N, C-alpha and C positions, 0 to 999 in steps of 0.2 A: 443652511446655505454657507458655503465656505467663505472665509474672509480672503482679502486680497493677498494676505501673507501666507495662506495655506498652500502647501505643495500641490494639492489636488486642483487648485484653480490655475496653476501654471502649465500643467500637462494632463493629457488624458491617460487613463490607465485601462488596462484590460479588466472587464467585468465578467463574472461567471454567475449569473443569477440562478441558473439551474442547480449548481452546486451549492450556492448560498441557501437555496430553498431546502435542499436535501440534508445539509449538515448544520444549518443555522448561522453560518457566516461565509464570507467570501475569502478563500485563501489568497486570491490574486491581490487583495488589498495589502497583504504583507509581502508577497513574492514579486510583485511587478515593480521593483525598484532595484537600484544599485545598492547592494548590501555593504560594500566596502567603504563608501564615502559618507561622511557626516553631512547632514543637510543643514547643520547649524553653524553660523559664522558669528564672529565678534569683531568689533572695531578695535584695532590695535593702533595706539597713538604713541608716537615718539615725541618727547618734549626736550627742550634744551634746559640748561641750568636755571633759567629765569622762569620756566613754566610755559613758555610759548610753544605752540604746536610746530614741530618740524616736519613730521610725515604722518599720514594716516593711510591705513589699508585694512581690508577685510581679510581675516585669516580664519581657517577652520577652528571651531571650538573643540578642543580635545577633551573637555569635560562633559560633553554630551555623547550619549551612546550612538553607535551606528545602527543602521537597519539590521545588521547581522545579529546584534545583541538582542533586538526585539524579536526577530524571527526564531532565534534559538530559545528564547524564553517561551514564546507561544507554542513551539513544537514540544518543549518539555512538559507543557501543560495539557497536551492532547491525551484524552483517556479512552479513545475508541479507535479500533482498527479501520473502520470505514472512513473516519476522518483523515487518517493517515493516507489511505488510498486516494481520497479526493485531493489532498495536497500534492501527492505525487503526480496525479493526473494534470493538475494545473501547472506544476513546475515542468513536466516533460512534454505536454501536448498543447496547452492553451496559450502560452506566452510566445512572443515573436522571436525568441532567442532559444538556443539550446539549453538543456538542463544543466544546472550547476552541481557538480560532483559533491561539493560540501553540503548543500541543502539536502540532496538525496541521501547522503551518508547520515545526516542528522535524523531524517525521517525513518530510515532503515534501522538505526539505532533505537529510536523510540518504539518502532514496531516490535523489535526483539524484546525490549523491556516489557511492553504490554502483553506479549505472548508468554513471558515468564511469570509476571505478577497477576495477569488477568485485567480485563477491562473494568472500568468503574460502572456500576449499575446506573441506569438512567435516573432512578429515584432512590435516594437513600432513605432508609427507615428512621424513624425517631429513636433516639436513645444513644447509647455508647456506640462508637465505631467498632466494627468487627473486621478481622482480617479478610483479605480478598477471597481466600479459599472457602470462606463461609457461604458466599453467595452462589457457589457452583453446586450443580446437582450432585448428589451422592448416590453411588450404586449399592454400597453396603450399609448394614445396620450395626456396625461394630460400636462398642462402648467407647473405644478410643476416639472414634470419629465424633461421637456425641460430645466428649470432653473438648475437642478442638473447636466445637461450635458455641461453646460457652463464652460469655464475655469475661473479661479479667475480673470483674467484681464477683461474678458467679463462681469462678474458679477459687477466688480468695475465700468466699464464704464456705465452699465445700472443704477447703483446707482447714479452716478454723473449726468446722464441725468435727473433723477427725482429730485435731489436736486438743479439742476441749473434752475428749472422751466419748464423743458420739461416734456413730458408725459412719463409714464412708458411703457417700450417696452414689 
């Protein structure tokens, strides 16, 4: 249950339970807000030379990140193209305002990155991390392709075997 200080208790936001069920989270949670304004304020107090309070006011706290910084960080962490598509659907069709070009640009940039490097597999195997190309199906049976699928430790062991006088594997 949100506290009385939580922004969610002061206004309703758009919810997309169908998308949340499909991708595991609701993009509207991040997108249904003004990204430019900081939601955090601090009390600014002016005092005279004796220390008495002369003036008090609430001012935006510049040391807190804006919603835009959070949205950018979350978008940079997206690892699947279907999640990008869901975010674009929420931004362009589900919210009561028009789409923001800056958000669409970030989503399209992340889509291009994922198309270049590949999506992250749903379940990573145990052991050392392998490059993204290792997870994609291979058409050929070239020895060079087999070398690319070796972990760094396996490549190092192969190199040591050759330099120690052994035959190349």
